[in-house]
Steps between C-alpha positions, in 0.01 A plus 500: 500500500608857487714428205278245298154536626263273333773378263684340781348158406714516192821550699549126576860539600409775765227279624724206524754683696245651731355144562848377586560790746154436662564123533844534659363765732207280611737198539746702694233620733373136546854374577544769765170435661564125506841550661345728764214241564770229540644681793183410701376190328824301431787667693733207408497599125448881553865591421481292174178657405660852552799396287266381220297826512822710506640308202173520302453874576867585410465321171153625424620859555758461214226337275263790584770766417585341178126483394441855595807628317385316192148647530637851558736471203201396280287785626747801517826630365737783565472706814162355587649148501797619700268657755287191541810270518616732784171462679518126456845485643384693808196281535700169480794608711572167653808368661567141380516233753752194507263253313787264463513431885122476505479262213762275667313490829175409303695229308661363820156474662361306193790256520476467881121422480528305181217717349304816530616704795250773540195312624 
């Protein structure tokens, strides 16, 4: 809004990246909350819920970063862009998790149960 004001509606790419970031943020929060709830409601699948949430959040973080970098590059250049990219790096300072092991556990559970394993 600071950059475009009322003309933001004309910046469809910026709005698209913003929507993608908001969607991934909302879905990540939902996955984490569902995994936390599973600890009480369905303890037998809580570990799988946690794996699924961790995989989702890990992958969403990279999608969010890519969308934010694209939006920043469309809005800024030069020193201002470098400063904003530095702020983004500090904001999204995330240590990756071993999603391969988590995905294997999730896949094994699907095979073992011959179907959906998080319910």
